[in-house]
C-alpha positions in Angstrom: 51.4 61.0 128.2 50.9 63.6 131.0 48.0 62.8 133.6 46.9 66.0 135.1 45.2 66.0 138.6 41.8 67.7 138.5 42.2 69.7 141.8 40.4 73.0 141.3 41.7 73.1 137.8 45.5 72.8 138.8 47.5 70.2 137.0 50.4 68.3 138.6 52.9 70.8 137.3 51.0 73.8 138.9 50.9 71.9 142.2 54.6 71.3 142.1 55.5 74.8 141.4 53.3 76.1 144.1 54.8 73.5 146.8 58.3 74.6 145.7 57.2 78.4 146.2 55.9 77.6 149.7 59.0 75.8 150.6 61.3 78.5 149.4 59.0 81.4 151.0 58.7 79.7 154.3 61.5 77.3 154.7 61.4 73.6 155.7 61.5 74.5 159.4 58.6 76.9 159.3 56.1 74.3 157.2 54.7 72.3 160.3 54.2 75.5 162.1 52.3 76.9 158.9 50.3 73.8 158.5 49.3 73.9 162.1 48.3 77.5 161.7 46.2 76.8 158.6 44.6 74.0 160.3 43.5 75.9 163.3 42.2 78.6 161.1 40.0 76.2 159.2 38.8 74.7 162.5 38.0 78.3 163.9 36.2 79.2 160.6 34.2 76.1 160.5 33.1 76.7 164.3 32.3 80.2 163.6 30.0 79.1 160.7 28.3 76.4 162.9 27.7 78.8 165.7 26.2 81.4 163.2 23.9 78.8 161.9 22.7 77.7 165.3 22.1 81.5 166.2 20.2 82.0 163.0 18.0 78.9 163.7 17.3 80.0 167.2 16.4 83.5 166.0 14.0 81.9 163.4 12.5 79.8 166.1 11.9 82.8 168.3 10.2 84.7 165.5 8.0 81.7 164.6 7.0 81.5 168.3 6.2 85.3 168.5 4.2 85.0 165.3 2.2 81.9 166.8 1.6 83.8 170.0 0.3 86.9 168.1 -1.8 84.9 165.7 -3.4 82.9 168.8 -4.1 86.4 170.7 -5.5 87.9 167.3 -7.8 84.8 166.9 -8.9 84.9 170.6 -9.7 88.8 170.2 -11.6 87.9 167.1 -13.5 85.2 168.7 -14.4 87.6 171.6 -15.7 90.2 169.2 -17.9 87.7 167.4 -19.6 86.5 170.7 
Protein backbone atom coordinates (compact mmCIF):
# COMPACT_ATOMS: atom_id res chain seq x y z
CA UNK A 1 0.00 0.00 0.00
CA UNK A 2 1.39 3.39 -1.03
CA UNK A 3 0.71 6.37 1.21
CA UNK A 4 0.84 9.73 -0.57
CA UNK A 5 1.70 12.98 1.14
CA UNK A 6 -0.96 15.57 0.56
CA UNK A 7 1.27 18.59 0.05
CA UNK A 8 -0.33 20.72 -2.62
CA UNK A 9 -1.46 17.66 -4.52
CA UNK A 10 2.06 16.20 -4.74
CA UNK A 11 2.62 12.64 -3.66
CA UNK A 12 5.79 11.17 -2.20
CA UNK A 13 7.06 10.11 -5.61
CA UNK A 14 6.70 13.57 -7.08
CA UNK A 15 8.46 15.17 -4.14
CA UNK A 16 11.39 12.73 -4.46
CA UNK A 17 11.69 13.44 -8.20
CA UNK A 18 11.66 17.21 -7.57
CA UNK A 19 14.30 16.85 -4.83
CA UNK A 20 16.55 14.80 -7.12
CA UNK A 21 16.15 17.32 -9.95
CA UNK A 22 17.10 20.18 -7.62
CA UNK A 23 20.13 18.23 -6.41
CA UNK A 24 21.24 17.52 -10.00
CA UNK A 25 20.64 21.08 -11.22
CA UNK A 26 22.30 22.93 -8.37
CA UNK A 27 24.68 20.38 -6.85
CA UNK A 28 25.07 19.48 -3.22
CA UNK A 29 27.50 22.35 -2.55
CA UNK A 30 25.03 25.01 -3.71
CA UNK A 31 21.98 23.72 -1.80
CA UNK A 32 22.70 25.58 1.49
CA UNK A 33 23.25 28.82 -0.46
CA UNK A 34 20.05 28.19 -2.44
CA UNK A 35 18.06 27.52 0.73
CA UNK A 36 19.41 30.72 2.30
CA UNK A 37 18.46 32.74 -0.77
CA UNK A 38 14.94 31.28 -0.81
CA UNK A 39 14.54 32.02 2.91
CA UNK A 40 15.68 35.62 2.48
CA UNK A 41 13.36 36.08 -0.47
CA UNK A 42 10.40 34.81 1.53
CA UNK A 43 11.27 37.10 4.45
CA UNK A 44 11.61 40.12 2.14
CA UNK A 45 8.29 39.31 0.48
CA UNK A 46 6.52 39.03 3.85
CA UNK A 47 8.13 42.29 5.03
CA UNK A 48 6.97 44.04 1.86
CA UNK A 49 3.43 42.72 2.33
CA UNK A 50 3.40 43.91 5.96
CA UNK A 51 4.67 47.36 4.98
CA UNK A 52 2.09 47.65 2.19
CA UNK A 53 -0.68 46.72 4.62
CA UNK A 54 0.52 49.31 7.14
CA UNK A 55 0.67 52.00 4.43
CA UNK A 56 -2.82 51.07 3.25
CA UNK A 57 -4.20 51.27 6.80
CA UNK A 58 -2.53 54.66 7.35
CA UNK A 59 -3.98 56.00 4.11
CA UNK A 60 -7.45 54.73 5.05
CA UNK A 61 -7.12 56.41 8.46
CA UNK A 62 -6.12 59.72 6.82
CA UNK A 63 -9.06 59.54 4.43
CA UNK A 64 -11.44 58.83 7.32
CA UNK A 65 -10.03 61.78 9.28
CA UNK A 66 -10.42 64.09 6.26
CA UNK A 67 -14.01 62.97 5.78
CA UNK A 68 -14.78 63.50 9.44
CA UNK A 69 -13.34 67.04 9.28
CA UNK A 70 -15.30 67.79 6.11
CA UNK A 71 -18.51 66.46 7.67
CA UNK A 72 -17.89 68.51 10.81
CA UNK A 73 -17.25 71.71 8.85
CA UNK A 74 -20.29 71.00 6.66
CA UNK A 75 -22.46 70.49 9.77
CA UNK A 76 -21.14 73.71 11.34
CA UNK A 77 -21.87 75.63 8.13
CA UNK A 78 -25.40 74.21 8.05
CA UNK A 79 -25.94 75.18 11.70
CA UNK A 80 -24.84 78.78 10.96
CA UNK A 81 -27.23 79.02 8.04
CA UNK A 82 -30.13 77.79 10.18
CA UNK A 83 -29.39 80.37 12.88
